[in-house]
Phi, psi and omega in degrees: 000130175202163188241153182258169167062036172200160179295336180298332181297326180293334182265353183290138180282129169245149185246146177290323181233065183294149183280000186297136178249334181202141173237128183237126174246116186237139178232115177256133184228176176301139182303137174270092190298327184282352182288131180231175184301325181293331178289323177298320177300319178293322178293317180300324180298330178289327187248006190296333180293333180257333181231077187281351182256138179225133178227160176249140180223159174296149178296148175271136173263112184297320179251104184302336180282348179268104185267002180288137179289155175296139184295131179276164178272153178303133178080005181278125183277325182231147179300140179291125182281183170269138182249136174257134173236122185214181179216149176282352186252353177213160191270006183274146179225131173254134176237135182227131168222176189304332183234023184203149169231124187231137183232126182241139160254132182232132179291133175245193184291331189231007183254142178265152179295122184277357180079158189306316185305317182289317183292316181292329176296316177297321179303310184292325177295314179291326179293320178297322177295318178294320179299318179295325181290319187269007187299333178276349180262328184174194185231152175281340170278132020263140176288130175264321178199143171248146177222142174226116187235128173250124177248113181253131180246123186242103177279174176304144179209193186296336182246000183216098182237351179207166184305325183293342182263005180299330179296341176291337178263317183237082184304328182301341182273002187305324183295337179294333179284343183294341181263011173287153173227180180297332180248020178212104184243140178290131177239348180198168177207142176212095187223146176228134176238138182253137179231139174260122178271314175201178186300342182252001189219121174241153175230127174260123177255118181241135178236130177229140177229127181191205180230144179293139180292328185278325184241351183066015179286137175297137180209144175245142179238127175244114181246129175243115183239109174272136180212153181157203179203148177297149186297332179265001175058032181248161176298319179297319176296328180296328178303311179293323180299315181296322177297317179293322178294321178296316178299316183291319179290326176300312180296321181291323176302315179293321180290329184277339184252154185281149177296328182296313181288327176301316186277321186270326186258309184274335168060098177301141176279000000 
């Protein structure tokens, strides 16, 4: 994780083997009611040379407490789903639904994490293209919510080989081990803590410990999800919001993980 356009970027720690598995940049806006399936097809035609694969998924609800369905378009028989646009040759994924544009970097077998600066630059380029496409249907302003999510996957390593050693990676959870007894041992964890950075920015820190279904290998997941909205609810304001969210999640990542695993396993460059 690192930031652009400031002297702080030069001091930011980058890792040779960062644990990041996925970076998600999401922008939720007022629903574009006039958008229909045929418009999605036209948009896909614009990007199909780079994103030749298309899938349909259920829409994401940005605010889980909002149970209202997304507003449909006049004459629409079925709700418009969320669309995935991807490629087998690169790790980027574009997701579009009536009220959202989402951009993912996903780790594959042979690709290295390009770092935040590269991913967010690609996000804005793809968003500008999408914005130009939908300008006759609606506008991306007003912004309802911005999200920046880092999903880190931590497999067993030299300092983490069993559940009791998870505190070697994530020291803040050490107190949870204090309630163990001889006949009660921790075998898993699924916890989320919410932090307020400022009135426009919250961070959810989630820790999960369990085993992979395919290999039964022990694995820990550290997810940092920044969410909120710029105070002026504009796209220009969203640019600054994402930079602040990146700075805040970077600092929380360093605070939540041990210096030992940072230095010995992830290895600062």
